[in-house]
N, C-alpha and C positions, 0 to 999 in steps of 0.2 A: 754936357751929357746928351748923347743922341737919343732919338726916339727908340731905336732898336735896343739900346742898352737899358733904357727904362722898362721896356716891355719884358726884356729878359730878366731883369731884377724882380719885377712883379711876378713873373711866372715861377721863378725860383722860390720866392717867398710863399706863393700859393702851394707849390709842391711840398715845400718843407712843412707847412701847416697840415697838409693832408697826411703826410707821413707821420707827423707827430700825433695827429688824431687817430690814425690807424694803430699806431703803437700803443696809444693809451687804451683804445678799445680792446686790442688784443691782450693787453695787460689786465684789463678788467675781466675779460672772459676767462683768462688763465687763473686769475685770483678766485673767481666764482667757482670754476671747475675744481680748483685745488681745495677751496673751502668745503665744497660738497663731498669730495672723496677723501679729504685729509684724515678724518676720523677713522674711516675704514682702512686706509692705507697704513696709518700708524698702528692700528690693531694687528694688521698682517705682519708688519715689521717686528713688532714686539713679541708676537707668538710664533714667528717663523712659519707662517702659513704658506708662504711662497706665492702670493698674489701681488703682481706689480700694479703700479698706478695706471699704466696703459691698459692693462686687462680690466681694471675697474671701469674705465671709460668705455671700452669696447663692449662690456656687458650691457651697459645702458643702450648703446647703439643697437645691439642684438635683442633688445627688449627683454633682458634678463635682470631680475632684481639683484643688484650686487650685494645688498645687505644680507639677504638670505644665503647667497653663495659663500660670502666671507664668514658668516656665522657657522655654517656647516663645515667649511674648510678648517676653521680654527678648532671646531669640536672634534673633527677627525684627526687633526694633527696632534692635539693634546692627548687623544686616546691612543696614539701610536699607529693610526691607519694612514701611512704615508704613501700607499700605492694607489690612492684615488686622486686622479688629476682634476684640475679645475675645469677643463674642457668637458670631461665626463659628467661632472655635476651640472654644467650648463646644458649639456645635451639632454640629460634626464629632466631638467626643469622645463626645457622647451618641449619635451615630449608629453608634458602634462602630468608628470609624476610628482609625488610629495617628497622632495629631496630631504627635507628636515626629518621626516619620519624614517626614511631609509637610513640616514646617517645615525640617528639615534638607535635604530635596530642593530646596525653594524657594531656600534660601540657596545651595546648590551651583549651582543653575541661574542664580541672579542673579550669582554670581561668574564663571560661565562664559559669561555673556551669551546664555543659551538662552531661547527664547521660550516660557515656560510661566507661567501665572498660577495664582492660588489656586483658582479654580473647576476648572480642568483637573487640578491636582494632587490635590485632594480627590476628584474623580470617579474618577481612576485608583486611588487608595487604597481607596475604597469598592467598586470593582469587583474587588478582590482581587489587584491587581497590586502589585508592589514598586516604588513610585514612586522611592525613593532609588536602587535598583539601576538603574532605567531612566535616571535622570539621569546616573549614573556611566557607564553604557554609552554614553550620548550623548557624553560628554566623552572617555572612553577606550574605543574600539571593542574588542569582544572577538572571539575566534576560535572558530569552531564546526567540529568535525571532521565530515567527510562521507565515509563513513557514521559514525554515532555509535558510538564504541568501547565505550560503556557498554551498548549494546543488542546489538551484533554485532561480531565480530572479523573480519568478512569485508571484501570490497572491492566496488567498483562494477564489475561485469562487463559488458562491451559487446563487440560483434562489429563489426569494420570491414567495408568493402565487399568486401574480398578474402577474407573468411571467417576472419581471424585474431582470436582473442579477446584483449582487453586488460583488465587489472585495474588500476583506478586508485583513488587516495585523494586527497581534496581537503580544503583548509582554507579556510573561508569567513569573511571578516572583515566583521562587521556592527556597525552602531550603531543605537540605539533611535530609532524614529520616534515622537516624543511624541504627535503629532496622531492617529496611528492605533493608539495603545497600547490604548485601550478598544475592544474588538471586533475587533482585528487578530489574525491568526494567530500562533502561537507558533513556537519554534525547530524543532519537529518538521516543521512545514509547509515552512519554509525548507530544511531538510535534504532533505526529499522532493523538492522542486522542483529543487534543485541536482543531486541525483542523477539525476533524470529528464532534466534538460538535458544533463548530461555523457554519459549513455548515448545520447541522441539525437544529440549532436554527433559522438561516435565512430562511431555507425552510419552517419552521412551522409558520412563520410570514405572516399574510394575505396580507400585503402591504409593499413594500420597503420603503415607506415614514415613517412608524413607526420605522423602523430600523435606518433611518437617523436621526429621531427626538430623539431617545433614544438608542444610541449604548450600553449603560451600561446594557440594558435589555439582550443583548446577553451574556455579561460577567457573569451576575448572573445566567442565565440559564445553562451555561456551568459549572460554579462552583458547582451548585447543583447536577451535575451528578456523582460526586465522581470519577473523572478521575485519581486521584493519587493512586488508589487501586493497590496493587501488584507492585508498582514502588519504586524506591529508593529516591523519592522526595515527598515533600509536597507542594502543590500549594498554594501560598500565595494570589495571585491576577492574574486576566486576564484582560488586558487593550487593547482595540481596538485602535491601533495606527493610522490606516488610513482605510478609507472605501470610495470607489468610485462606481458610477453607471456605469454599463456596457451596454450590448445590451438588446434589448427587445426580450428575448428568447421565451416568450409566443406567441408574434405576428409572429415571424419567424416560430415557429412550426405550428401555425394555417395556415400561408400561404403555408407552405410545405404540410400540410394535405389537404388544398383546391386544390392545384395543383395535388396531388396524386388522390383525388376524381375525379377531372376533367379528368385525364388520364384514370381512370377506367370507367367513363361514356362514354368517347370517344371510348374506346375499346368495351364497350357493344353496343354502337350505330353502330360501324362498324360491329360487329357481327350480329346485327339485319338487317343491310343493306345487308350484304352478304347473310343472310338467305332469305331476300325478293327477292334479285336478283335470287337466286337459285330457289325460288318458282315461280318467273316470268318465268324463263326459262322452268321450269316444265310445267307451264300452256301453254306456247307457243308450247311446244312439244305436249301437249294434244290437243291443238287446231288444229295443223297440222294433228294429227292423226284423229281427228274427221272430218276435211275437206277431208282427204283421203277417209274416210268411206262414206262421202256424195258424193264424185265424183264416187266412186264405185256404190253407190246406183243410182245416176243419169245415169250411163252407162247402167243400167238394164231397165230404163224406155222405150227406143225405142223398145227393144226386147219384153217388155210386151205389148206395143201398137200393134206391129206387130202380136204377138200371139193372141191378142184380135180380130184383123181384121180377121185372118185366122179362128178363131173359131166362128166368127160372134157374138161375145159378145159386140162389139163396132162398131157403125155405122159411116158413114161419117159425118152426122150432129153432132153427139156427139163429134167427133174429132175436128170439126171446133169450136164448142162451147167451148171446152177446150182451143183452141188456143186464142179465144177471151178473155177468163178469164185471161189467162197469159198475154195478151197484156194490158188489163185493170190494172192488178197488177203492171206491169212495169211502166205504165204511172203514176199511183198514187205514186210509189216509186220515180220517177223522179221529180214529183211535190213536194214531201215532202223532197227532198234532201237526200234520203236514198240510200244506196248502193243496188245494185241488188243482194240481198242475201235472199230475202223473198221467191221468187218462182223460182225454177230452170227453165232454158230455155229448152223447149222441141223441139222447131223448129230446133235449131242447132243440136240436137241429132237425129232428124229424117231425116237429109239430107242424 
């Protein structure tokens, strides 16, 4: 045997061993992969879920949990939802949605004959809403307290037309509006609108007695206002759970108004009194000024009399006659009880 033949035989043996080793390795890998997905694949075959063995492997490559997809696919198939493809489930899983909750919601909606499809359900889930809870609320309406006891322990306070305050608590029964769940207002909006409607209904009632006699009147008035518009809920009923009589707000406001009017009247009276006092002081000053003028005028009388004597326009008899007239005037004033202000004294001025 030549050297070339020997080398060729050795090379052939080595190549055969490599091929055998590669085949064994491939067989081991195939067995490992098969064992990993065998259970899921058998489940799909037995339930007619329509997921192939290759699809299970590709899910792992695309970083999708095949167990979740298979379980959801089987759940949908068993419920009769055959229009949901495996690729659509994978896409929703990769988008960050809760595929299990979406499938459970669709199954529940299908059993309850609710009009909701795959596109709507996954849109609701990706929008951050709990689609399963929404479907459950559509089947079994839930009750919302108004006002919310978790945020406030108070009541809805409103004043009737006669001024009596009423304190009410209401219970609102709602079901989910699937079509408006994406973009629709939440429970807080519904509570706020119902509270506003109740306050408005009580305020438009002429007397509080009518509200106490027929609380259902408030419910019907609020329901007719269409409060569920642009919200994620449909209002089924509004029930007045409790209503109490509060304070007499009208009487309190009237008393406050009367007190305010009294203070205004007192202020005006004080202003008029101050004006009267100022006017009195002005008159006193004017009187003093006039008296000063009288005194100045009286001071000129003796000089006038003396000048009349010098110029012989006044005789002695005329002077005494003037004195007698002044004396008679003083006597009459004394008898009448008047002050000596009528005729000024000339005798004292001529001293």
